[in-house]
matplotlib code that plots the C-alpha trace (Angstrom):
import matplotlib.pyplot as plt

x = [136.5, 134.5, 130.9, 128.5, 127.6, 123.9, 121.1, 117.5, 118.2, 120.7, 118.0, 115.5, 117.9, 118.8, 115.1, 114.5, 117.5, 116.1, 112.8, 114.4, 116.7, 113.7, 111.8, 114.8, 115.1, 111.4, 111.7, 114.8, 113.0, 110.3, 113.0, 114.4, 111.0, 110.9, 114.4, 114.9, 118.1, 119.6, 117.9, 121.0, 121.5, 117.9, 117.6, 120.7, 119.1, 115.9, 117.7, 119.9, 117.0, 114.9, 117.7, 118.1, 114.3, 114.0, 116.6, 114.8, 111.4, 112.7, 113.7, 110.5, 108.6, 110.7, 109.9, 106.2, 106.1, 108.0, 111.1, 114.7, 116.3, 118.8, 122.4, 124.2, 126.5, 130.1, 133.3, 136.9, 139.2, 140.8, 137.4, 136.3, 139.5, 138.7, 135.3, 136.8, 139.0, 135.9, 134.0, 137.0, 137.0, 133.3, 133.5, 136.2, 134.1, 131.0, 133.1, 134.3, 130.8, 129.3, 132.0, 129.6, 131.5, 135.0, 134.0, 130.5, 129.2, 125.6, 125.3, 121.8, 123.2, 126.5, 128.2, 131.7, 132.0, 134.3, 136.9, 140.2, 143.7, 146.9, 145.6, 142.3, 138.8, 137.1, 133.8, 131.6, 132.9, 129.9, 129.4, 127.3, 127.1, 125.6, 128.9, 130.8, 133.4, 130.8, 129.2, 132.7, 133.8, 130.6, 130.7, 134.2, 133.0, 130.1, 132.7, 132.7, 129.6, 131.9, 133.5, 130.3, 130.3, 126.5, 127.2, 129.5, 126.7, 124.3, 126.8, 127.4, 123.7, 124.0, 127.5, 130.8, 132.7, 130.9, 131.8, 135.5, 135.4, 133.9, 136.9, 139.1, 136.6, 136.5, 140.2, 139.2, 137.5, 140.9, 142.2, 140.4, 140.8, 144.6, 144.8, 142.6, 144.6, 148.0, 146.9, 145.4, 148.3, 150.8, 148.9, 147.2, 149.2, 148.8, 145.0, 144.1, 141.1, 139.4, 140.5, 138.2, 139.5, 136.4, 133.6, 135.3, 135.8, 132.2, 131.0, 133.1, 132.0, 128.3, 128.8, 130.5, 127.6, 125.2, 127.5, 127.4, 123.6, 123.4, 125.8, 123.6, 120.5, 122.2, 122.8, 119.0, 118.3, 120.9, 119.5, 117.9, 114.3, 114.9, 116.3, 113.1]
y = [14.7, 15.1, 14.2, 15.1, 11.7, 12.1, 11.4, 12.7, 13.4, 16.1, 18.0, 17.5, 18.9, 21.8, 22.7, 22.4, 24.6, 27.2, 27.2, 27.6, 30.5, 32.2, 32.0, 33.4, 36.2, 37.1, 37.0, 39.3, 41.7, 41.9, 42.7, 45.3, 47.0, 47.1, 48.4, 50.5, 48.6, 48.2, 45.3, 44.0, 40.8, 39.9, 40.5, 38.4, 35.5, 35.9, 35.7, 32.8, 30.9, 31.5, 30.1, 27.0, 26.4, 26.9, 24.2, 21.8, 22.7, 21.9, 18.4, 17.9, 18.8, 16.3, 13.5, 14.4, 14.2, 10.9, 12.4, 11.5, 13.1, 15.7, 14.6, 15.6, 18.6, 17.7, 19.7, 19.0, 18.3, 21.8, 23.5, 21.6, 22.6, 26.3, 25.9, 24.4, 27.5, 29.7, 27.9, 28.5, 32.2, 32.5, 30.9, 33.5, 36.4, 35.1, 34.7, 38.3, 39.6, 38.0, 39.2, 41.7, 42.5, 42.9, 45.0, 46.3, 44.7, 44.6, 41.3, 42.1, 45.2, 43.5, 46.1, 45.0, 47.9, 50.9, 51.0, 51.9, 52.5, 53.8, 57.3, 56.4, 55.3, 57.0, 55.3, 52.3, 49.1, 48.3, 45.7, 46.6, 50.3, 51.8, 52.3, 50.7, 48.9, 46.9, 45.6, 45.0, 42.9, 40.7, 40.3, 38.9, 36.3, 35.5, 34.1, 30.9, 30.1, 29.2, 26.3, 24.3, 22.1, 22.6, 26.3, 25.3, 23.1, 26.0, 28.3, 25.7, 25.8, 29.5, 30.1, 28.2, 31.4, 31.8, 28.2, 28.9, 32.1, 30.5, 28.6, 31.6, 33.9, 31.5, 32.2, 35.7, 34.6, 34.1, 37.6, 39.7, 37.6, 37.5, 41.2, 42.2, 40.1, 41.3, 45.0, 45.1, 43.0, 45.5, 48.7, 47.8, 45.0, 46.4, 47.0, 44.2, 43.1, 46.5, 47.2, 47.1, 43.6, 42.1, 44.2, 43.9, 40.1, 39.7, 41.4, 39.0, 35.9, 36.8, 37.0, 33.6, 32.1, 33.3, 31.9, 28.5, 28.6, 29.6, 26.8, 24.2, 25.8, 25.5, 21.8, 21.4, 23.6, 21.9, 18.4, 16.4, 17.0, 20.8, 20.8, 19.3]
z = [141.9, 145.2, 145.2, 148.0, 149.6, 149.5, 147.0, 147.2, 150.8, 149.9, 147.9, 150.7, 153.2, 150.9, 150.6, 154.3, 155.0, 152.6, 154.4, 157.8, 156.5, 154.9, 158.1, 160.0, 157.5, 157.9, 161.7, 161.6, 159.3, 162.0, 164.6, 162.2, 162.0, 165.8, 166.4, 163.2, 162.5, 159.1, 157.2, 155.4, 157.4, 157.2, 153.5, 152.9, 154.8, 152.7, 149.4, 150.5, 151.9, 148.7, 146.5, 148.7, 148.8, 145.0, 144.3, 146.6, 145.0, 141.5, 142.7, 144.5, 141.4, 139.4, 141.8, 141.8, 138.0, 138.0, 136.4, 137.3, 140.3, 139.3, 139.8, 143.0, 142.7, 141.9, 142.6, 141.7, 144.7, 144.3, 144.2, 147.3, 149.1, 148.3, 149.8, 153.0, 153.2, 152.7, 155.5, 157.9, 157.0, 157.5, 160.9, 161.8, 160.7, 162.5, 165.7, 165.4, 164.6, 167.7, 170.0, 171.7, 174.8, 173.3, 170.3, 170.9, 167.7, 166.3, 164.3, 163.0, 161.3, 160.2, 162.4, 163.7, 166.1, 165.8, 163.1, 164.9, 163.7, 165.3, 165.6, 167.1, 166.2, 163.3, 162.2, 162.5, 160.9, 158.8, 156.0, 153.0, 152.9, 149.8, 147.9, 145.0, 147.2, 149.0, 145.8, 144.3, 147.3, 147.2, 143.4, 143.7, 146.2, 143.8, 141.4, 143.4, 141.2, 138.3, 140.3, 139.7, 136.6, 136.3, 135.6, 132.8, 131.4, 131.4, 129.8, 127.0, 126.2, 125.6, 124.2, 124.0, 124.7, 128.0, 129.0, 128.3, 130.3, 133.4, 134.7, 134.3, 136.1, 139.0, 139.7, 140.6, 143.8, 145.6, 144.7, 147.2, 150.3, 149.7, 148.9, 151.9, 154.4, 153.1, 153.0, 156.5, 158.0, 156.5, 157.3, 160.6, 162.2, 165.7, 165.3, 162.9, 165.0, 164.6, 161.1, 158.0, 157.2, 158.8, 157.2, 153.8, 154.2, 155.3, 152.1, 150.1, 152.1, 151.7, 148.0, 148.1, 150.1, 147.4, 144.7, 146.4, 146.6, 142.9, 142.0, 143.6, 142.1, 138.7, 139.4, 139.7, 136.6, 134.4, 135.1, 132.3, 133.5, 133.5, 129.9, 128.4]

ax = plt.figure().add_subplot(projection="3d")
ax.plot(x, y, z, "-o")
ax.set_aspect("equal")
plt.show()
C-alpha cells in the first residue's frame, strides 16, 4: 500500500490548505457580487476548503486533549495510481479553462467559452448548470471517496452490507471519464478542444476533488479518538 509520508505535519498542512481555500472562496464570492458572475467556482472552493479545515481541526482538537493523532490516510497502490491520473486530468482542465485568449474563457464562472461543432458554435460551454447531467457527472467523481479505507471503517460501524458495497461502487469513478473521452473523440474529433468534453469533465473532476477531501476527513473521523 501507499502511505502519505507525513505525520502530524500532514494534518497541519491539510488544515492550513483548507483555511487558504476558504479565504479564496470568500474573496471570489466578493468578486462575484461585484461582477454579477455565476458563483459556482467560489462556492466549490468554500465547500472544499471547509472540508480540509474541518479535518485539520479534528486532529488539532485531539492533540489539545492529549489524545492520539489520527493515522495518516492510506491508499492501495492501484488507488494511488487512479488519483495520479485524476491529477493529470485536473491539470489539463485547468490549463484549458485559463486559456483566455484562445477560447475566451471565464474561469470564475467555470465557462470554457463557446461550444462549437462542425456546423458552428451554438452555446456557452458551462460547467454546473442547474440540470440533472451536471449533478450526475459530479456524483460519479464523488465515488473516489470509496477508495479510502477509513470510509470502509465508518461503513462497518453502520452496516456490513455498506462496507461490501463500497469497493464495488468505487469502480464507477472510472466509467464516466472513459465514456466522455471516447464519445467526444468519436463525435467531435475535429473540434475536440471546443466540445463539451471539458465542461463535463470539470464537473466530474470537481466531484472527485470533494471525494478526496471527504476521504481524508473520514480518516480523521474514523480514528480511535473520534470513536470514543
